[in-house]
C-alpha positions in Angstrom: 6.4 -28.3 31.6 8.2 -27.2 34.4 9.3 -23.9 34.7 13.1 -22.7 34.1 15.3 -22.9 37.2 12.0 -23.5 39.0 11.0 -19.8 38.7 7.2 -19.4 38.3 7.3 -16.0 39.4 10.1 -14.0 39.2 10.4 -10.5 40.1 8.2 -8.7 37.4 5.7 -11.5 37.7 6.7 -13.7 35.3 7.0 -17.5 34.3 10.0 -18.7 32.9 10.2 -21.1 30.0 13.3 -22.9 28.9 13.9 -25.3 26.1 12.1 -28.6 26.0 13.8 -31.9 26.6 14.2 -32.5 22.7 15.1 -29.3 21.8 18.3 -29.9 23.9 19.0 -33.1 22.1 18.6 -31.4 19.1 20.9 -28.8 20.0 23.3 -30.9 21.3 23.6 -33.4 17.8 23.4 -29.9 16.0 26.8 -28.7 17.8 28.3 -32.2 17.4 27.6 -32.5 13.3 28.1 -28.5 12.3 30.9 -27.6 14.9 28.7 -24.6 16.0 28.8 -23.2 19.5 25.9 -24.8 21.7 24.4 -21.6 22.4 23.9 -20.7 18.6 23.0 -24.2 18.4 20.1 -24.3 20.8 19.1 -20.8 18.6 19.1 -22.4 15.6 16.6 -25.2 16.9 14.4 -22.5 18.0 14.3 -21.7 14.8 13.3 -24.6 13.1 16.8 -25.1 11.5 17.6 -28.3 10.4 21.9 -29.1 10.6 21.7 -29.8 7.3 20.4 -26.1 6.6 22.5 -24.2 9.0 25.4 -22.9 7.1 22.5 -21.2 4.6 20.9 -20.0 7.0 23.6 -18.4 8.7 24.7 -16.6 5.5 21.6 -15.6 3.9 21.8 -14.2 0.0 19.4 -12.3 -1.7 21.0 -14.3 -4.8 19.6 -17.4 -2.9 16.7 -15.9 -1.4 15.0 -13.0 -3.3 12.0 -14.0 -5.5 11.6 -13.6 -8.9 9.2 -10.0 -9.0 6.8 -11.6 -11.9 5.8 -14.4 -9.4 3.4 -11.2 -7.8 0.2 -10.5 -10.0 0.5 -7.6 -11.8 4.2 -6.6 -11.8 5.3 -6.8 -15.2 2.3 -4.4 -16.0 3.3 -2.0 -13.2 7.3 -2.2 -14.3 6.1 -1.4 -18.1 3.9 1.5 -17.1 6.5 3.2 -15.2 9.3 2.5 -17.9 6.5 3.9 -20.2 5.8 6.9 -18.1 9.7 7.7 -18.5 9.8 7.6 -22.0 6.9 9.4 -22.8 8.6 12.3 -20.4 5.2 12.4 -18.2 4.4 13.4 -15.1 4.6 11.1 -12.3 3.1 11.5 -8.6 4.2 9.4 -5.6 1.4 8.9 -3.5 2.8 6.8 0.1 1.7 6.6 3.6 3.2 8.6 6.1 4.9 6.2 8.4 8.5 5.0 7.8 7.3 1.9 5.4 5.7 4.1 3.2 8.3 7.2 3.5 11.1 4.4 2.4 8.7 3.3 -0.5 8.9 7.1 -1.8 12.2 7.7 -1.3 13.4 4.4 -3.0 11.6 5.7 -6.1 12.5 9.2 -5.8 16.1 8.0 -5.6 15.9 5.4 -8.5 14.5 8.1 -10.8 17.1 10.8 -9.6 19.8 8.4 -10.7 18.3 8.9 -14.2 17.8 12.3 -14.4 14.2 12.4 -13.7 12.1 14.0 -10.3 9.0 13.2 -9.6 6.2 14.6 -7.5 5.8 13.7 -3.6 2.5 13.5 -1.9 1.8 12.2 1.2 -1.4 12.9 3.4 -1.9 14.5 6.6 -2.3 12.1 9.5 -5.2 14.2 10.9 -6.8 16.2 8.2 -6.6 13.4 5.6 -6.4 10.2 7.4 -4.3 7.2 5.9 -4.3 6.4 2.3 -5.5 8.2 -0.9 -8.6 10.3 -0.4 -10.9 11.5 -3.2 -10.0 15.1 -3.8 -6.1 14.8 -3.6 -6.4 11.9 -6.1 -8.2 14.4 -8.4 -6.3 17.2 -8.0 -2.6 15.1 -8.5 -4.7 13.5 -11.8 -5.0 16.8 -13.5 -1.6 17.0 -14.3 -0.1 13.5 -13.6 -1.4 10.5 -15.9 0.6 7.8 -13.7 0.3 7.9 -9.9 2.1 5.5 -8.0 0.3 4.5 -4.6 3.3 3.1 -1.8 2.3 1.2 1.1 -1.3 2.1 0.6 -4.1 2.3 -2.0 -5.6 -1.5 -1.7 -8.7 -0.8 -0.2 -9.2 2.8 -1.6 -11.8 1.8 -4.7 -13.3 5.1 -4.9 -10.1 7.7 -4.7 -8.9 5.1 -7.1 -11.9 5.6 -9.6 -12.2 9.3 -8.5 -8.0 9.8 -10.1 -9.2 8.9 -13.8 -7.9 9.6 -16.3 -4.8 9.1 -15.0 -3.3 5.6 -14.6 -2.7 4.3 -10.7 -0.2 1.9 -10.0 -0.1 0.8 -6.5 2.5 -1.0 -4.6 1.1 -2.1 -1.2 1.1 -4.8 1.0 -1.7 -4.4 3.4 -4.4 -7.1 3.2 -7.0 -7.0 0.4 -10.7 -7.5 0.2 -12.1 -9.9 -2.2 -12.6 -6.7 -5.2 -9.3 -4.5 -5.6 -9.4 -1.0 -6.9 -9.7 0.0 -10.2 -6.2 0.6 -10.9 -3.8 -0.1 -13.6 -1.9 -2.9 -11.3 -2.4 -3.7 -7.9 1.1 -5.5 -6.8 0.3 -6.6 -3.3 1.7 -9.8 -1.9 -1.5 -10.0 0.2 -4.0 -9.5 -2.5 -6.8 -12.2 -1.9 -5.4 -13.8 -5.3 -1.9 -14.3 -4.4 -0.6 -17.2 -2.4 0.6 -15.3 0.6 3.8 -17.0 0.2 5.5 -13.3 0.3 2.9 -11.8 2.8 5.5 -11.4 5.0 7.0 -8.6 2.4 6.5 -4.8 4.1 5.3 -2.4 1.1 9.3 -1.1 0.6 10.3 -4.6 -0.4 7.4 -4.5 -2.8 8.9 -1.3 -4.3 12.4 -3.0 -4.4 11.1 -5.7 -6.6 9.3 -3.7 -9.2 12.8 -1.4 -9.6 14.3 -4.9 -10.2 11.6 -5.7 -12.8 12.3 -2.2 -14.2 15.8 -3.3 -14.5 15.1 -5.9 -16.2 12.8 -4.7 -18.4 15.7 -1.7 -19.2 18.5 -4.8 -19.5 16.1 -6.1 -22.0 16.2 -3.1 -23.9 19.9 -3.0 -24.1 20.1 0.3 -21.0 21.5 -0.7 -17.8 19.7 0.7 -14.7 20.5 2.9 -11.6 22.4 0.5 -9.0 19.8 -1.2 -6.9 22.3 -2.6 -4.1 22.8 0.7 -2.8 19.2 1.2 -2.0 18.7 -1.7 0.3 19.3 0.6 3.5 15.9 1.9 3.0 14.5 -1.6 2.3 16.1 -2.7 5.6 15.0 0.6 7.9 11.4 -0.4 6.6 11.1 -3.7 7.3 12.2 -3.6 10.6 10.2 -0.3 11.3 7.2 -1.5 10.0 7.7 -4.9 12.4 7.2 -6.9 9.0 8.9 -10.5 10.2 12.5 -11.5 10.0 12.4 -14.7 7.9 12.8 -15.6 4.8 14.4 -13.0 2.1 13.5 -10.6 4.6 16.4 -11.5 6.7 18.8 -11.0 4.0 17.4 -7.5 2.6 17.9 -6.6 6.0 21.6 -8.0 6.8 22.4 -6.9 3.4 20.8 -3.0 3.9 23.0 -2.7 7.4 25.8 -3.2 5.6 24.8 -0.7 2.8 23.8 1.7 6.0 27.0 1.5 7.8 28.8 3.0 4.5 27.2 6.2 5.5 25.9 7.3 2.2 22.7 8.4 2.4 22.9 12.0 3.6 19.4 11.5 5.1 20.4 8.3 7.5 23.9 10.0 8.2 22.2 12.9 9.6 19.3 11.0 11.6 22.3 8.8 13.1 24.5 12.0 14.5 21.5 13.8 15.6 20.5 10.3 17.1 24.4 10.4 18.5 24.7 6.7 17.2 28.3 6.4 17.0 29.0 2.7 16.0 27.3 0.4 12.5 23.6 0.1 13.0 22.2 -2.9 14.1 18.3 -4.3 13.6 17.6 -2.8 16.8 18.6 0.8 15.8 16.0 0.9 12.8 13.4 -0.2 15.1 14.3 2.1 18.1 16.6 5.0 17.3 16.4 6.0 13.6 12.4 4.6 12.8 11.0 6.7 15.7 12.6 9.6 14.4 11.6 8.8 10.7 8.1 8.7 12.0 7.9 11.9 14.0 6.9 13.9 11.5 4.0 12.0 9.8 2.9 11.7 13.7 2.7 15.0 14.8 4.4 17.4 12.7 4.7 17.7 8.7 3.6 14.3 6.9 6.1 15.0 4.4 9.4 14.9 6.5 10.5 11.5 6.5 10.3 11.0 3.1 12.0 14.0 2.4 15.0 13.2 4.8 15.1 9.7 3.1 15.4 11.3 0.0 17.0 14.1 -0.5 20.7 14.1 -1.9 21.8 17.4 -0.1 23.4 17.5 3.1 22.4 20.9 4.7 18.9 20.0 3.9 19.3 16.5 5.4 20.9 18.0 8.6 17.9 20.5 8.7 15.4 18.0 8.5 16.8 15.4 10.8 17.2 18.2 13.4 13.6 18.9 13.1 12.1 15.3 13.4 14.7 15.0 16.4 13.0 17.8 18.1 9.7 16.4 16.9 10.2 13.0 18.3 11.3 14.5 21.7 7.7 16.0 22.0 6.1 12.7 20.5 7.0 11.1 23.5 6.0 13.3 26.2 2.6 13.1 24.5 3.2 9.3 24.2 3.7 8.8 27.7 0.5 11.0 28.7 -1.6 8.9 26.5 0.1 5.7 27.8 0.0 6.2 31.6 -4.0 7.0 31.1 -4.5 4.0 28.4 -2.4 1.6 30.5 -4.5 2.9 33.9 -7.8 2.0 31.0 -6.7 -1.3 30.0 -5.8 -2.6 33.8 -9.3 -1.7 34.8 -10.8 -3.5 32.0 -8.8 -6.2 32.8 -5.5 -7.3 31.0 -6.1 -11.3 31.0 -8.9 -11.1 27.6 -7.5 -11.8 24.3 -7.9 -8.2 23.1 -6.4 -5.4 25.6 -7.7 -1.8 24.6 -8.2 1.8 25.9 -10.1 4.7 24.4 -9.8 8.2 25.4 -11.3 11.9 24.4 -8.7 13.9 22.8 -5.7 11.0 22.5 -3.7 12.4 19.6 -4.1 10.0 16.6 -0.1 10.0 16.4 0.7 8.0 19.5 -2.1 5.8 19.5 0.3 3.3 17.5 3.0 3.6 20.1 0.7 2.9 22.8 -0.7 0.3 21.7 2.6 -1.5 20.6 3.0 -0.7 24.8 0.4 -2.5 25.9 0.8 -5.0 23.2 4.6 -5.9 24.7 3.4 -5.5 28.5 0.3 -8.1 28.4 1.3 -10.3 25.1 -2.3 -9.8 23.6 -3.3 -7.7 20.6 -3.9 -4.4 21.7 -5.9 -1.4 20.0 -5.8 2.3 21.5 -8.1 4.8 20.1 -8.5 8.7 20.2 -11.9 9.9 20.3 -13.1 13.3 19.0 -16.8 14.4 17.7 -17.8 11.6 18.6 -15.8 9.3 16.4 -12.7 7.4 16.7 -9.4 6.9 15.3 -7.3 3.9 16.5 -4.4 1.7 16.0 -4.0 -1.9 16.5 -0.7 -4.2 17.1 -0.8 -7.8 17.4 1.5 -10.7 18.5 2.8 -13.3 17.0 0.8 -16.6 15.1 -2.4 -14.0 15.6 -3.8 -12.2 12.0 -4.7 -8.8 13.4 -5.6 -7.1 9.8 -7.6 -9.8 8.9 -9.8 -9.7 11.7 -10.1 -5.9 12.1 -10.9 -6.1 8.1 -13.8 -8.6 8.8 -15.2 -6.3 11.6 -15.2 -3.5 9.0 -17.4 -5.5 6.5 -19.9 -6.6 9.2 -20.5 -2.5 10.1 -18.9 -2.4 13.2 -16.0 -0.1 12.2 -16.3 2.5 10.2 -13.2 1.9 8.5 -10.4 -0.3 9.1 -7.4 -2.9 7.1 -3.9 -3.2 8.1 -1.7 -6.6 7.7 -0.7 -9.6 10.4 1.1 -7.5 13.0 -0.4 -3.8 12.8 -4.3 -2.2 11.5 -5.5 0.8 11.6 -9.1 1.4 12.1 -12.2 4.2 12.3 -15.1 3.5 14.9 -18.0 5.6 15.8 -18.4 6.1 19.5 -21.8 4.5 20.0 -20.5 1.6 18.3 -16.7 1.4 20.4 -17.8 -1.6 23.2 -19.3 -3.9 20.5 -16.9 -3.6 18.0 -14.1 -4.2 20.5 -16.0 -7.0 21.8 -16.5 -8.7 18.7 -12.4 -8.2 17.8 -11.9 -9.9 20.8 -14.2 -12.8 19.9 -12.4 -13.1 16.5 -9.0 -12.7 17.9 -9.7 -15.7 20.6 -10.7 -17.9 17.9 -6.5 -17.7 16.6 -5.8 -18.0 20.1 -5.3 -14.6 21.2 -4.6 -14.6 25.1 -4.3 -18.3 25.5 -0.4 -18.0 26.4 0.6 -16.5 30.1 0.9 -12.8 29.4 4.1 -12.5 31.5 6.0 -16.0 29.8 9.3 -15.3 29.4 11.4 -17.1 26.7 14.9 -18.6 27.2 17.3 -20.2 24.8 19.4 -21.8 27.8 21.8 -21.1 30.6 24.8 -19.5 30.4 28.2 -18.8 32.9 29.8 -15.6 32.8 32.9 -17.0 31.9 31.3 -18.3 28.5 29.7 -14.7 27.5 32.8 -13.7 25.3 32.7 -11.1 22.0 33.5 -14.4 20.2 30.3 -16.0 21.4 28.1 -12.8 20.4 29.3 -12.4 17.2 28.7 -16.3 16.4 24.8 -15.5 17.6 24.5 -12.6 15.8 24.9 -14.5 12.6 21.5 -16.0 13.4 20.3 -12.6 13.3 19.0 -9.9 12.3 16.7 -10.1 15.5 13.5 -8.7 15.7 9.6 -9.3 14.9 8.9 -13.0 14.4 13.4 -13.9 15.0 13.5 -12.7 19.0 17.2 -11.6 19.9 18.7 -15.1 22.0 18.2 -14.6 25.7 20.0 -16.6 28.2 19.8 -17.2 32.1 22.9 -16.4 33.7 21.9 -18.8 37.2 22.4 -18.5 40.9 24.5 -14.8 40.3 26.4 -12.2 42.7 25.3 -8.9 42.0 27.7 -6.0 42.6 28.4 -2.3 42.2 24.7 -1.4 41.4 24.4 2.2 40.5 21.3 3.9 39.1 21.9 5.9 36.0 19.3 8.7 34.9 15.9 8.5 36.5 15.3 4.7 36.2 18.2 2.8 34.3 20.5 0.5 36.4 24.2 -0.7 36.2 25.5 -3.5 37.9 28.2 -6.1 37.6 27.3 -10.0 37.7 29.7 -13.0 38.5 29.4 -16.4 39.3 31.7 -15.9 42.6 34.3 -17.8 40.8 36.0 -15.4 39.4 34.5 -14.7 36.0 32.0 -11.5 35.9 30.3 -9.6 33.0 28.7 -5.9 33.0 24.7 -5.4 32.9 22.4 -2.9 32.1 18.7 -2.6 33.1 16.6 -0.2 31.1 13.7 0.9 33.2 14.8 -1.1 36.2 13.5 1.6 38.4 9.9 2.0 37.1 9.5 -1.2 38.4 10.5 -4.1 40.9 14.2 -4.8 39.3 15.7 -1.5 40.2 15.4 -1.8 43.8 15.4 -5.4 44.6 19.2 -5.4 42.8 20.6 -2.4 44.4 19.3 -3.3 47.6 22.3 -3.8 50.1 22.9 -7.5 51.0 20.5 -8.3 48.2 21.8 -11.9 47.9 21.8 -14.0 44.8 19.8 -13.6 41.6 19.3 -15.7 38.3 19.4 -13.5 35.9 18.0 -13.4 32.3 18.9 -11.2 29.5 20.3 -10.6 25.9 24.0 -10.4 25.5 25.8 -7.4 23.2 28.6 -5.8 22.7 28.5 -2.2 24.6 31.2 0.1 22.7 32.1 3.0 24.8 35.2 5.6 24.1 36.5 3.2 21.5 36.6 0.1 23.9 34.1 -3.0 23.3 32.9 -4.7 26.6 30.5 -7.5 26.5 27.2 -6.5 28.5 23.9 -8.0 29.4 21.0 -6.4 28.9 18.5 -7.6 31.5 15.1 -8.3 31.0 14.3 -10.3 34.1 15.4 -11.4 37.5 14.3 -13.8 39.9 16.1 -15.0 43.7 18.2 -18.2 43.4 
């Protein structure tokens, strides 16, 4: 297949890949049959949507897509035990992971309980002192005065800690990949148990918790009791789904779309305070969940107090929310500084090792365990390969891994752990955590690379840029952007549409801050739109596009509406450029 617009090597060294001739024919046929704009038809074809499915895809509803909670094993048992604890006035403990998914999952339960006048004990382990998931001392301590412990976003592999919680009952609501045997919990609700069919494997933990609350409300309704409102909880489910990099397919699209509508109502004090401190002055999008709000919620678990995120998301007190949001915003700034230092060192090490292997990895003494996951994501984005980043201390490495579409990272990490090369390891398709002895580091990474290669990791070009077609500035209207948004939300597994603008004239380039670039692009016939290139001066784009007499360029990026001072303008968020 020839390169799109003959761009074999762009300014950033990438080969541009456009729609195939067959995809073009299908898009044109869909546009005729459905009367949808051709650019939107191209996006739908790329998603594998047939013309007769287009209307349903563009308007996903929970009524149509939400699965029956009872389709998951142990669900009825989990909800029944939860309600029995309420009937018996038993104390309930919620043991949650320290990331956004864990915090959102905990907040779902705490908010639901508060709606019926009940409280629960929140316990979130310290990332450094306790590590991920339930541990024996914490579970034993909780079991002394909590007859029911609900583990959310963790617990599926915690055999010993769950056993240590006896005589308390343990209910696990999780989504991480299960092993051949499950812990001796009263219920393990997890779409990624090995005895599930995998059809709901794309759910994050918060979605599993939400389904448990749907089932709890159903069981209450069968007793003639009305349960708390569930639709108002979908802002938490949306935040967790996007921040945990769950693929935006199937019911996840409906959950996120509806959750964004709930969030736009600004009813949850924690998210309102966090949006304000982040200076978010527009209705949130999936981008804001993943890159503005999510990192701030995560900051507590990464480098601060582990429970800050869950407390923020669950509080009903505006003053407490504002104080927690300010603290998390400050921690997020500190996290960025730590991350930048580790990222530079990890990238240099990975480049020296080679960026064309099936697995890109780096390990360093003293690297903060709270940022290795973010740095792994940066390496993955830069190379289009699964990446692992590990912090070493006292001969033990604790690391995080991030994967690319089509490569099940969690299963491979779990297998390497089962083979004894890792001390501990697990996760899901797109992300995983691991613990490794320093002396086993090289053989463990070599084995993991071998397993990932069998799944096709590293087979594609590390710098390919996929495009949905051509556009001219005159066609880039606010109406087109609104049409394209109907195919969203965009994120993992559903990338935002990216178009090429061929043979454009670049005018008015101006540097913004230290590394960003703003400019106008036009076709020379009077049609122009604004563009922004974030981080342009960290690479070749800024100098090339801002040089005097730079010439004409093919420009590639995503269209968006820039809202500033009450005005709405079409804007291209530039991803790449090539000389025309």
